[in-house]
FISETOR-680752 format. One record per residue (C-alpha): residue number from 1; x, y, z. Coordinates in steps of 0.5 Angstrom, whole numbers, plus 500, padded with zeros to 3 digits. Layout:
   pos     x     y     z
   NUM     X     Y     Z
...
//
This chain:
   pos     x     y     z
     1   581   654   230
     2   577   654   223
     3   581   659   220
     4   585   659   213
     5   593   659   214
     6   599   659   210
     7   606   659   211
     8   610   665   210
     9   617   666   211
    10   618   674   209
    11   615   677   216
    12   619   683   216
    13   616   690   216
    14   619   696   213
    15   624   697   218
    16   626   690   219
    17   623   688   225
    18   618   682   225
    19   611   684   223
    20   605   680   227
    21   599   684   223
    22   599   684   215
    23   594   688   213
    24   591   691   206
    25   584   694   205
    26   580   688   205
    27   585   683   207
    28   588   681   214
    29   593   676   216
    30   595   675   223
    31   602   671   225
    32   600   665   229
    33   605   666   235
    34   603   659   238
    35   608   656   233
    36   614   661   233
    37   620   660   233
    38   620   654   229
    39   614   655   224
    40   612   662   221
    41   605   661   219
    42   599   667   218
    43   592   666   219
    44   587   669   214
    45   582   673   218
    46   575   674   215
    47   571   678   220
    48   570   680   227
    49   569   672   229
    50   575   670   227
    51   578   676   230
    52   576   674   237
    53   578   667   236
    54   585   669   234
    55   585   673   241
    56   582   668   245
    57   587   662   242
    58   593   667   243
    59   594   667   236
    60   595   674   237
    61   597   677   244
    62   600   683   247
    63   595   689   249
    64   596   694   243
    65   596   688   238
    66   589   685   241
    67   586   692   240
    68   589   693   233
    69   587   686   231
    70   580   687   233
    71   579   693   230
    72   582   691   223
    73   578   684   223
    74   572   688   223
    75   574   693   218
    76   576   687   213
    77   569   684   215
    78   565   691   212
    79   570   692   207
    80   568   685   204
    81   560   686   206
    82   556   685   200
    83   549   689   199
    84   548   692   206
    85   541   693   207
    86   540   699   211
    87   542   707   211
    88   547   710   215
    89   544   709   222
    90   543   702   220
    91   551   702   218
    92   553   705   225
    93   548   700   229
    94   551   694   225
    95   559   697   227
    96   557   699   234
    97   554   692   235
    98   560   688   232
    99   565   693   237
   100   561   691   243
   101   561   684   241
   102   569   684   241
   103   569   688   247
   104   564   684   251
   105   567   677   249
   106   574   680   250
   107   573   684   257
   108   568   681   260
   109   569   677   267
   110   569   670   267
   111   563   670   272
   112   558   673   267
   113   553   668   265
   114   553   666   258
   115   559   670   256
   116   566   667   254
   117   571   672   255
   118   577   672   251
   119   582   676   254
   120   579   680   260
   121   585   684   263
   122   588   688   257
   123   584   695   257
   124   587   697   250
   125   581   694   246
   126   575   698   250
   127   579   704   249
   128   579   703   242
   129   572   701   241
   130   570   708   245
   131   574   712   240
   132   571   708   234
   133   564   709   236
   134   565   716   236
   135   568   716   229
   136   562   712   227
   137   557   716   230
   138   559   723   227
   139   560   719   220
   140   552   717   221
   141   550   724   223
   142   553   727   217
   143   552   722   211
   144   546   719   208
   145   549   712   205
   146   552   706   209
   147   558   706   205
   148   560   712   207
   149   560   710   215
   150   563   704   213
   151   569   708   210
   152   570   712   216
   153   570   706   220
   154   575   703   216
   155   580   709   215
   156   580   710   223
   157   582   703   224
   158   587   704   219
   159   590   710   222
   160   590   706   229
   161   595   701   226
   162   599   707   223
   163   599   711   230
   164   601   705   234
   165   608   704   231
   166   609   711   232
   167   607   711   239
   168   612   705   240
   169   617   709   237
   170   616   715   241
   171   616   710   248
   172   622   707   246
   173   626   714   245
   174   623   717   251
   175   625   711   255
   176   632   710   252
   177   633   718   254
   178   630   717   261
   179   634   711   263
   180   641   714   260
   181   639   720   264
   182   638   716   271
   183   644   712   269
   184   648   718   270
   185   650   717   262
   186   654   711   264
   187   657   708   257
   188   653   702   257
   189   648   698   262
   190   644   692   262
   191   636   691   262
   192   632   686   264
   193   625   685   261
   194   619   680   262
   195   614   677   257
   196   614   679   250
   197   613   687   249
   198   616   688   242
   199   614   688   234
   200   610   681   236
   201   606   684   241
   202   604   691   238
   203   603   693   230
   204   611   694   230
   205   617   696   234
   206   614   695   241
   207   614   698   248
   208   619   695   253
   209   622   692   248
   210   622   698   244
   211   626   702   249
   212   631   696   249
   213   631   697   241
   214   633   704   242
   215   638   703   247
   216   641   698   243
   217   641   703   237
   218   644   709   241
   219   650   704   243
   220   649   704   250
   221   646   697   251
   222   651   692   254
   223   646   686   254
   224   638   685   254
   225   636   679   259
   226   629   676   258
   227   626   671   262
   228   623   665   259
   229   616   667   262
   230   612   661   264
   231   608   658   262
   232   606   660   255
   233   614   662   254
   234   613   668   251
   235   620   670   253
   236   624   664   250
   237   619   663   244
   238   618   671   242
   239   622   676   245
   240   629   671   244
   241   626   671   237
   242   626   678   236
   243   633   680   240
   244   636   674   236
   245   633   677   229
   246   635   684   230
   247   642   682   233
   248   641   685   240
   249   646   682   245
   250   641   678   249
   251   641   672   254
   252   635   668   256
   253   634   666   263
   254   629   662   267
   255   624   666   271
   256   627   663   277
   257   634   666   276
   258   632   673   276
   259   634   674   283
   260   640   671   283
   261   642   675   276
   262   640   681   280
   263   644   679   286
   264   650   679   282
   265   650   686   280
   266   648   684   272
   267   642   688   272
   268   642   696   272
   269   634   697   270
   270   628   693   269
   271   623   695   264
   272   616   691   263
   273   610   692   259
   274   603   693   261
   275   596   690   260
   276   592   695   264
   277   595   701   269
   278   590   704   274
   279   589   711   276
   280   594   710   282
   281   599   707   278
   282   598   699   280
   283   600   695   273
   284   597   689   271
   285   602   685   267
   286   604   678   265
   287   604   673   271
   288   611   674   274
   289   612   681   274
   290   610   682   281
   291   616   678   283
   292   621   681   279
   293   619   688   282
   294   620   685   289
   295   626   683   287
   296   628   689   284
   297   626   693   290
   298   630   689   294
   299   636   690   290
   300   635   697   289
   301   634   696   282
   302   629   701   278
   303   623   698   275
   304   620   701   270
   305   613   700   266
   306   613   702   258
   307   606   703   256
   308   602   707   251
   309   596   712   254
   310   591   707   252
   311   593   702   257
   312   592   707   262
   313   585   706   265
   314   583   712   270
   315   576   709   271
   316   579   704   276
   317   582   707   282
   318   587   701   284
   319   589   694   282
   320   584   691   286
   321   579   693   281
   322   583   689   275
   323   580   683   273
   324   585   678   272
   325   584   672   267
   326   585   665   269
   327   588   661   263
   328   587   653   262
   329   590   648   267
   330   593   645   260
   331   598   650   260
   332   601   648   266
   333   600   641   265
   334   603   640   258
   335   609   643   255
   336   610   648   250
   337   604   652   254
   338   599   647   253
   339   601   645   246
   340   605   639   247
   341   606   633   251
   342   603   632   258
   343   609   633   264
   344   605   634   270
   345   601   628   274
   346   594   627   272
   347   589   629   278
   348   593   635   280
   349   589   642   281
   350   592   648   278
   351   592   655   279
   352   594   659   272
   353   593   666   273
   354   595   670   266
   355   597   676   270
   356   599   679   276
   357   598   686   279
   358   605   690   281
   359   603   696   286
   360   605   703   284
   361   610   703   290
   362   614   698   287
   363   614   702   280
   364   620   708   279
   365   616   711   273
   366   611   709   267
   367   614   711   260
   368   609   713   255
   369   609   716   248
   370   607   723   250
   371   610   729   253
   372   607   736   255
   373   607   740   249
   374   608   747   252
   375   614   745   256
   376   617   740   251
   377   623   745   250
   378   625   743   257
   379   630   738   256
   380   633   732   261
   381   630   736   267
   382   625   734   272
   383   620   740   274
   384   615   740   279
   385   608   742   276
   386   602   743   280
   387   604   737   285
   388   606   732   279
   389   614   731   278
   390   614   730   271
   391   620   728   266
   392   618   733   261
   393   623   731   256
   394   622   724   256
   395   615   723   257
   396   616   719   263
   397   611   719   269
   398   615   719   275
   399   613   720   283
   400   612   726   287
   401   617   726   293
   402   612   731   296
   403   606   728   295
   404   607   721   299
   405   611   718   293
   406   605   717   289
   407   604   718   281
   408   599   723   279
   409   597   720   272
   410   591   724   271
   411   595   730   272
   412   600   728   267
   413   595   726   262
   414   591   732   262
   415   598   736   261
   416   600   732   255
   417   594   731   251
   418   591   738   253
   419   584   735   255
   420   580   734   261
   421   580   727   264
   422   573   728   267
//
C-alpha cells in the first residue's frame, strides 16, 4: 500500500481512549490496525484514493470509522487542492463524483464488472455521502466561488467526526442504564462482546464496547469477555488491547469457547456492534455473531446490538438483501489474519465471509444514541406508543409483544428524530 507511515507512541485521545483517526484541517493520519498490538504506526492519508485503499486493506475498520475516514480523506484532498479550475457548480460536481467513487468502490457488490469493492456490508458510508451531498448542493446554490463549496464540505466532514464521539457516548450511557434495569439493578454482572467496537472502530469511545466502558465507569461491570474473532483476530488484537489499556477487568476467549462460558453461567448479557441493520431488525455483523446469538438464546441470555442510527438501512426489508463481503482465502490459510506464515494445507478451498446476519428474532434490543425528545422525561419505564414498545429513557429499540414480537424500527426513528422516513 503506497501510503506514507510514521511510528507514533502517543495514541491517546483527550478522554484517554485510543485514537484511530488523527485529523487536523489539511492532514489525516489513520492508525494501521493491522499492526496492533505490537506496533503503533500511523499512515498519512492524502486524498480519497488513499482513503479507499486504507479501508480496503483493513488499515481502518468498523462501520462508523470507515465512513468518517472516507469523508475526511476527501476533506484533506480538497483542503490541499491548488488552483481549482471552475465555479461553485464545478466544485460541487467534483466533490459528488469523489463521494460516488468512495461509495461505489466501498459498497458495490463483487459481481459488478469493473468494480473492486472495498467493504460492501457496512451502510454508514452511503448514509454519510447522502448527507454530505445535500450540504454540497445547498452550498453550490448559494455561493459563487468554489472555495466556499469546499469549505462547506470540509466543515461538514469535521462535524461528522465530532458527532460520532458524542453519538457513541450516548449509546454507552443508554446501554448501561438499560442493562442495569434489565438485570434488576443487580450489583455487578458480566458482558460478552465480539469483534472490535471500541475507539479503534469509531471516532472514539465505541458502540458495544462503549456500553462496556460505561458499565465499568458506573462500577457495575464484573467482567468483560471478548472473543478472539477469527480469522482477523479483531478481538484478541484490538478489543483486548483497549480493555487492557483502560484497565477494565476482561478475559479473552476462543470463539469456540463462548457456548461453554455461557453454560457455566458466567455471561449475563451479550452486546455486539453492527455493520448494517435492516428495517425488520436483522443485523449484519462480524462473522460469528450469529453463532453467539444462537448460543445466547439457548442459554436464555439476552443478546443486544449497539449501533448508531446511521447503521440502520430502512431501504432493505430484511437481512436476506444484505451483500456479505467475502475476504481473501489468505486470511484463513496464514496466521495473523493472512499477514503471517502459512498454516493450512496448500490446495484446500476456503470460504471466508467477513460477516453473517443475525435474525431479528434472536435480538432482544437495539441500543441507539437517540431518545424520543417529547417523552424524555419518562425515566426507566417501558411504554407502548402506536404499537412500538420503546424504552424511552435509554434509547433502546425493544420488541412489541402484541405485534408478533417484532421491532418497529421505522416508528422509533421517526419519533426519535421527528422526521419522516418515507
